[in-house]
Every structure is written in structure tokens, then in C-alpha cells.
C-alpha positions as CSV (number, residue, x, y, z in Angstrom):
1,M,82.4,71.8,104.7
2,P,83.1,74.3,101.8
3,A,86.9,75.6,101.7
4,I,88.0,79.0,102.4
5,A,88.8,81.1,99.4
6,A,92.5,80.4,98.0
7,R,93.3,84.1,98.2
8,A,92.4,84.2,101.7
9,A,94.5,81.4,102.9
10,A,97.5,83.1,101.1
11,I,97.8,86.1,103.2
12,P,100.9,85.6,104.9
13,P,100.8,86.2,108.6
14,S,102.4,88.9,110.3
15,G,106.0,88.2,112.2
16,I,105.5,91.5,113.8
17,R,102.3,90.6,115.1
18,R,103.4,87.3,116.2
19,V,106.3,88.6,118.5
20,F,103.5,91.2,119.7
21,E,101.3,88.6,121.1
22,L,104.1,86.4,122.7
23,A,105.2,89.6,124.4
24,Q,101.9,89.4,126.3
25,G,103.0,86.5,128.3
26,V,106.4,88.0,129.2
27,P,105.9,90.2,132.2
28,G,108.1,93.5,132.2
29,A,108.8,93.2,128.3
30,I,110.4,96.1,126.9
31,L,108.1,96.5,123.8
32,L,110.0,97.8,120.6
33,N,108.2,96.0,118.0
34,V,105.3,97.8,117.0
35,G,105.2,101.3,115.7
36,E,102.9,102.8,118.4
37,P,103.9,106.4,119.2
38,V,104.0,106.9,123.2
39,L,103.3,110.8,123.0
40,P,99.7,111.5,123.8
41,V,96.9,113.1,121.9
42,A,96.6,116.6,121.7
43,P,93.9,117.7,123.9
44,H,92.0,119.6,121.4
45,V,91.8,116.7,118.9
46,L,90.5,114.3,122.0
47,A,87.9,117.2,122.5
48,A,86.6,117.5,119.0
49,A,85.8,113.7,119.0
50,A,84.6,113.8,122.7
51,R,82.0,116.9,121.4
52,A,80.8,114.7,118.3
53,W,79.8,111.7,120.8
54,E,78.0,113.9,123.1
55,A,76.3,115.5,120.6
56,D,75.1,112.2,119.0
57,V,76.9,112.9,115.8
58,T,76.8,109.2,114.6
59,S,75.2,109.2,111.4
60,Y,76.6,108.1,108.4
61,T,78.7,110.6,106.1
62,G,79.2,110.8,102.7
63,N,81.4,107.8,101.2
64,G,84.4,109.8,100.8
65,G,84.3,111.8,104.1
66,I,82.9,114.8,105.2
67,G,83.4,117.7,103.3
68,P,85.3,119.9,105.4
69,L,87.9,117.2,106.3
70,R,88.2,116.5,102.3
71,A,88.7,120.6,101.9
72,A,91.2,120.8,104.7
73,V,93.0,117.8,103.5
74,A,93.4,119.2,99.7
75,A,94.5,122.5,101.4
76,K,97.3,120.9,103.4
77,L,98.5,119.1,100.3
78,A,98.6,122.3,98.5
79,R,100.4,123.8,101.4
80,E,103.0,121.2,102.1
81,N,103.3,118.8,99.6
82,A,103.0,120.8,96.2
83,L,100.1,118.7,95.4
84,V,97.0,120.7,93.9
85,V,94.0,118.4,93.9
86,D,90.3,118.9,94.1
87,P,88.7,117.5,97.3
88,E,86.8,115.3,95.2
89,R,90.1,113.4,94.8
90,V,90.6,113.1,98.5
91,W,88.9,109.8,100.0
92,V,88.8,109.6,103.5
93,T,89.6,106.0,105.0
94,A,89.8,103.7,107.9
95,G,93.3,104.3,108.1
96,G,96.2,104.4,105.8
97,M,95.7,100.7,105.7
98,Q,92.2,100.8,104.2
99,A,93.5,103.3,101.7
100,L,96.2,100.9,100.8
101,H,93.7,98.4,100.4
102,Q,91.7,100.5,98.2
103,A,94.5,101.4,96.1
104,M,95.3,97.9,95.2
105,T,91.8,96.6,94.9
106,L,91.4,99.6,92.0
107,T,94.5,98.8,90.2
108,L,95.1,95.1,90.4
109,D,93.0,92.3,89.0
110,A,93.6,88.5,90.3
111,G,96.8,87.3,89.0
112,D,98.3,90.5,88.5
113,E,101.7,91.2,90.0
114,V,102.7,94.3,92.0
115,L,106.6,95.2,92.9
116,V,106.9,95.9,96.5
117,P,109.8,96.7,98.7
118,D,112.2,94.2,100.1
119,P,113.2,95.0,102.8
120,G,109.6,96.7,103.2
121,Y,106.1,97.2,104.8
122,A,104.9,93.6,105.7
123,N,101.4,94.8,104.8
124,F,102.2,95.4,101.3
125,A,102.5,91.8,100.6
126,M,99.6,91.0,102.9
127,T,97.4,93.1,100.9
128,A,98.2,92.1,97.7
129,R,97.3,88.5,98.6
130,H,94.2,90.0,99.9
131,V,93.0,91.1,96.7
132,G,94.2,88.0,94.8
133,A,97.3,89.4,93.2
134,V,101.1,88.5,93.7
135,P,103.6,90.6,95.4
136,V,106.9,90.7,93.4
137,P,109.7,92.1,95.8
138,Y,112.4,94.4,94.4
139,P,115.7,94.5,96.5
140,L,116.7,97.7,98.4
141,R,120.3,97.1,99.1
142,A,122.5,98.2,102.1
143,E,125.5,99.4,99.9
144,R,122.9,101.8,98.1
145,G,121.6,103.1,101.2
146,F,118.6,101.0,100.9
147,R,117.7,103.2,97.8
148,P,115.9,101.3,94.9
149,D,117.7,100.9,91.7
150,P,115.7,100.9,88.3
151,A,118.1,98.0,87.0
152,D,116.9,95.8,89.8
153,L,113.2,96.7,89.3
154,E,113.7,95.8,85.4
155,A,115.2,92.7,86.6
156,V,111.8,91.5,88.2
157,L,109.2,93.1,85.9
158,G,106.9,90.6,84.4
159,P,104.2,90.5,81.7
160,R,101.6,90.4,84.6
161,T,103.0,93.4,86.2
162,R,100.6,96.5,87.0
163,V,101.8,98.2,89.8
164,L,104.6,99.9,91.6
165,V,104.8,100.4,95.4
166,V,107.0,103.1,96.8
167,N,107.3,103.9,100.3
168,S,109.0,107.3,101.6
169,P,109.8,107.5,104.3
170,S,110.3,103.8,104.8
171,N,108.9,101.4,107.3
172,P,111.3,99.9,108.2
173,L,114.3,101.2,106.8
174,G,113.9,105.0,107.8
175,T,115.0,105.9,104.0
176,V,113.8,109.2,102.6
177,L,113.8,109.1,98.8
178,G,114.6,112.4,97.1
179,E,113.3,114.2,94.1
180,E,116.1,112.0,91.7
181,D,114.9,109.0,93.2
182,L,111.2,109.4,92.7
183,R,111.7,110.7,89.0
184,A,113.7,107.6,88.1
185,L,110.9,105.3,89.6
186,L,108.1,107.5,87.7
187,A,110.2,107.2,84.6
188,F,110.4,103.4,85.2
189,A,106.6,103.2,85.7
190,A,105.9,105.6,82.5
191,R,108.0,102.8,80.2
192,H,106.1,99.9,81.6
193,D,102.7,101.7,82.0
194,L,102.4,100.9,85.7
195,W,100.2,102.6,88.5
196,V,102.3,103.8,91.2
197,I,100.9,103.6,94.9
198,S,102.9,105.9,97.2
199,D,102.8,105.3,100.8
200,E,103.7,108.5,102.7
201,V,102.2,107.8,105.9
202,Y,105.4,108.8,107.8
203,E,105.7,112.3,105.6
204,R,105.7,114.5,108.8
205,F,108.7,112.8,110.2
206,T,112.0,113.6,108.2
207,F,115.5,114.5,110.1
208,G,116.9,117.4,108.1
209,V,115.7,116.2,104.6
210,P,112.7,117.2,103.0
211,H,110.0,114.9,102.2
212,V,108.8,114.9,98.4
213,S,105.3,113.6,97.5
214,T,105.7,111.4,94.5
215,A,102.5,112.5,93.2
216,A,103.8,115.9,92.9
217,L,106.2,115.1,90.3
218,D,103.5,112.9,88.5
219,A,103.0,114.0,84.8
220,D,100.5,111.9,83.7
221,G,98.0,110.6,86.6
222,R,99.5,107.4,87.3
223,V,100.2,107.8,90.9
224,L,97.9,107.0,94.2
225,S,98.8,108.3,97.4
226,V,98.3,107.0,100.8
227,F,98.5,108.7,104.1
228,S,97.3,108.5,107.5
229,F,96.3,110.5,110.7
230,S,97.8,107.5,112.9
231,K,101.4,108.1,113.2
232,T,101.1,112.2,112.9
233,Y,99.0,112.8,115.5
234,A,99.3,109.5,117.5
235,L,95.8,108.6,116.6
236,T,96.8,104.8,115.5
237,G,93.2,103.5,117.2
238,A,91.2,106.0,115.8
239,R,91.8,104.5,112.3
240,V,91.7,107.5,109.7
241,G,93.5,108.0,106.7
242,W,93.0,109.1,103.4
243,L,93.6,108.0,99.5
244,V,94.3,110.6,97.0
245,A,93.1,109.1,93.5
246,P,93.8,110.1,89.9
247,H,91.2,112.6,88.4
248,G,87.7,111.1,87.4
249,W,87.7,108.1,89.9
250,G,84.8,109.6,91.9
251,E,82.2,107.0,90.8
252,V,84.4,103.8,91.0
253,L,85.7,105.0,94.5
254,R,82.0,105.6,96.1
255,S,81.2,102.0,94.8
256,A,84.0,100.7,96.3
257,Q,84.2,102.6,99.6
258,E,80.4,101.8,100.0
259,A,81.3,98.1,99.4
260,V,84.0,98.1,102.0
261,V,83.0,100.4,104.9
262,S,80.4,102.8,103.6
263,C,82.1,105.4,105.2
264,V,84.3,106.2,108.2
265,N,82.9,107.1,111.6
266,A,81.9,110.8,112.0
267,P,83.5,111.4,115.6
268,A,86.8,110.1,114.2
269,Q,86.6,112.3,111.5
270,L,86.2,115.1,113.4
271,A,88.9,114.6,115.5
272,A,90.9,114.4,112.3
273,L,89.8,117.7,111.2
274,A,90.8,119.3,114.7
275,A,94.1,117.7,114.3
276,L,94.7,118.9,110.9
277,E,93.2,122.5,111.4
278,G,94.8,123.0,115.0
279,D,98.0,123.8,116.2
280,Q,100.7,121.9,114.5
281,G,103.3,122.4,117.1
282,V,102.6,118.9,118.4
283,V,103.7,117.6,115.4
284,D,106.9,119.6,115.5
285,E,107.5,118.4,119.1
286,A,106.7,114.9,118.1
287,R,109.2,114.9,115.5
288,E,112.0,116.4,117.8
289,F,111.1,113.9,120.2
290,Y,111.6,110.9,117.7
291,R,114.7,112.7,116.4
292,G,116.4,112.6,119.9
293,N,115.3,109.0,120.5
294,V,117.1,108.0,117.2
295,E,120.2,110.2,118.0
296,A,120.6,108.7,121.1
297,A,119.9,105.0,120.0
298,C,122.3,105.4,117.2
299,A,125.0,106.7,119.5
300,L,124.7,103.5,121.9
301,L,124.7,101.3,118.7
302,E,127.9,102.9,117.7
303,G,129.5,102.7,120.9
304,A,128.9,99.0,121.0
305,G,129.9,98.2,117.4
306,V,126.5,97.3,116.4
307,R,125.9,97.9,112.4
308,H,122.7,99.8,111.9
309,Q,121.0,101.9,109.3
310,R,120.7,105.5,110.5
311,P,117.0,106.6,109.6
312,A,116.3,109.9,108.0
313,G,112.8,109.8,108.5
314,A,109.9,107.6,110.3
315,F,110.9,106.4,113.8
316,Y,112.4,103.1,113.2
317,L,115.9,101.5,113.6
318,W,116.8,98.8,111.2
319,V,119.7,96.8,113.2
320,D,122.2,94.1,112.1
321,V,122.0,91.0,114.4
322,A,123.1,88.5,111.9
323,H,126.1,87.7,114.1
324,A,123.8,86.4,116.5
325,S,120.5,85.0,114.8
326,G,122.3,82.2,113.0
327,G,120.0,82.6,109.7
328,D,117.0,82.4,111.5
329,V,116.1,85.9,112.9
330,A,112.4,85.2,113.4
331,G,113.2,82.4,115.8
332,W,116.1,84.5,117.5
333,T,113.8,87.4,118.2
334,E,111.4,84.8,120.2
335,R,114.3,83.7,122.1
336,F,115.6,87.3,122.7
337,L,112.0,88.1,123.8
338,R,112.0,85.0,126.5
339,E,115.8,85.2,127.7
340,R,116.3,89.2,127.8
341,G,112.7,90.4,127.9
342,V,112.7,92.7,124.6
343,A,110.3,92.3,121.9
344,V,111.6,93.6,118.4
345,A,110.2,92.7,114.8
346,P,112.2,90.0,112.9
347,G,113.6,91.6,109.8
348,S,112.6,88.7,107.9
349,A,108.8,89.9,108.4
350,F,109.6,92.7,105.9
351,G,110.9,90.2,103.2
352,A,113.5,87.8,102.6
353,R,116.6,90.5,102.4
354,G,115.4,91.6,105.9
355,E,117.0,88.0,107.1
356,G,119.3,88.9,109.9
357,W,118.3,92.3,110.8
358,V,115.6,93.6,113.2
359,R,113.7,96.7,113.5
360,V,113.2,98.6,116.6
361,C,110.7,101.2,117.2
362,A,112.0,104.5,118.4
363,A,108.8,106.2,119.3
364,G,108.5,105.0,123.0
365,D,109.8,106.0,126.2
366,R,113.5,106.9,126.0
367,E,115.0,104.9,128.8
368,L,113.4,102.0,127.7
369,L,114.7,102.2,124.5
370,L,118.2,102.4,125.5
371,E,117.8,99.4,127.8
372,G,116.3,97.2,125.1
373,L,119.2,98.2,123.2
374,T,121.8,97.5,125.7
375,R,120.6,93.6,125.9
376,L,121.3,93.1,122.3
377,P,124.2,90.9,121.6
378,T,127.4,92.9,120.3
379,P,129.5,91.2,117.4
């Protein structure tokens, strides 16, 4: 039999999904491992999708998405992100993941290197491998509050480096990068003529600090921006996101989109449009709900003497369990699930520097979150 493609075989498995699958066999398990909001989708968003299905709005749309949605996204970016773009630069994708995949497809050739944060979202490295590129981790250090240091980036730069991935607010760390940090990263990218892929999926969830879009500071058009409706509007299963591409990329994106999904399904796009144009109070309420969960969880951890990173954004807690995990946090999370009935994501799933840490999702029921945290071993 022919062999599977080497680049496909090189895609690393998801340590997050492994724990999720194991948890399905543990009755009554408290699931704190997957970033799934517990809040319901707003009724007007569900109604928009239902009307579309009932009216048989099921034909193809343009490769880049329906015009009203692209225009609404462009208006939102100008209003909230200080980013003025023509709607033609907005490409509606099958979730933020497809936006990330398209961004890497368009900027990386086989064997090229992409700098990814460590700890960082596991799918950055997975997607790079999927397109035949090589992910190269750059360290995010606890002593710097998990903010990137350009000197560390210089140390891992190579002759095949083509792309820098930036993620703010960070999954899994909750770090929010300010203008000074982003300008330093853009300066680094300009010095070495790199593309920058900016993952801003958690943009609407920051706690007392502003979100700054990397592309709003971009002087020469090197930033590709990844956004999603999944977390903001609890539409994780609808699979709608968007990519903001550099000027003049319309034709190549049209072909790339056609080759992957052709277009996102029309009812989901209409639901996303309703979400964007409807009452944003639901987003404010969600942010305050997550903030309350985070504050309650941090208070519990502080009282127990458990080291953790207090997030400034997103809805995750980064918790140090090195005192218990014995240098194998992936194995420890499996034992913790079996013995204590709590599923958390191993930090090593987010990079080698995540060893000894776990990511805890704070987007669910508060009582279950706090109960799960009480079962963590104390130092």
C-alpha cells in the first residue's frame, strides 16, 4: 500500500483532545479541559439561522462570504479595533482554525519555519505541520509575565524563518499584549522581513485592560489577522470566523478558499451577521461572567497556596502543579482524571515550557469550576 504523506504523519496529536476523549468514560467527570462556553447562544442569533434553514437559504455564497457579513465585519474593525479595511480584505472562514490554516497556507512553503509561542495554542504547531512547515517555539517566561522578549525571538531565528505568530489575548496563558509589546514584535518582523499572523480570537474578553489589534499598528502590510465568532458569541459549533488579509490578495484567496471549503454555509453566516449587528449586551454579560469565574477561581487558588497566572484576558487559568506531576504532567492529568474525576489540559500540550502546568477552562459553571479546583493537590 502507498504510504500516507509525511507532512500528514508529522501532525502532532492534541493532548487536550486526548483528555477530553478519556473523560467521556469517566461518569460525572468535571470537564475543565476544553474551551467551551457554557452560556447559551442569544435567541436572535438562533432565530436568524433558523429562518435561513426554513427559507432554504442553502445555496453557495461567494468564496469570501456574503457581502453584508463582510461589510459588517469591516465596520466592526473600524469601530472597535482601529483597523480600517475594505470588505474585500475580509474573508469569512470555517471558524478561526480555517482562518489560521489559510494564513499559514498563504505565507509558508514546505520546509519554511514559523515562530510559535511556547506555551501557546497547540494548533499553531499542528497547523504548521499540516502545511509542511516547521514550527519553531519561542519562549514565554513566567518571570516576564509570559510576555515575549524580542531577544528570545532573535535567538531562535533561522534562514528559513518566514512567519511570526502572535496571540493576544493568549490561549492558554490569558496574557494580553499592550501596544509597546506589539510594536516591538512588529519591529522584529520588519527587521527580518517576516509575515505576522495575529490570533485575536479572544479579543472581546479582557479584564480591565484594552485589546490592541496588531494590524492597527502595522506600517507596511505584513499582518494577517485571525478572528472568530466561536468564543465571543458561544457559537463554537457553527464554525464561523474571518481572516483579514493584506491588500491585493483577493484573487489568490479566492482560489485558496475554493480549494478548501469553497465557502462557509449560508445559515451560519447569517447567524454570525445577526450576532455582529444585534445587541452586544450579551457579550458584555459573558465577559463579566468569565471575569467573575476567574476572580473566584484565583481567590480559591491563592487561599490554597497554589501558584497560578492571573489572566488579563480570555477565560483560562494557567496553574502550576509541578509539585505533584513529577515531570510528566500529561500522565498526571490522566491519573487526576481517573482518581479525582476532573479533566484539565496538560500544559505540555501547549509546548515544552508548559511542563508542570495545566490549563483550566473558566468558561463553565462556577460551582463545578471551584469544586474541580478544590481537588487539585496543594504544595
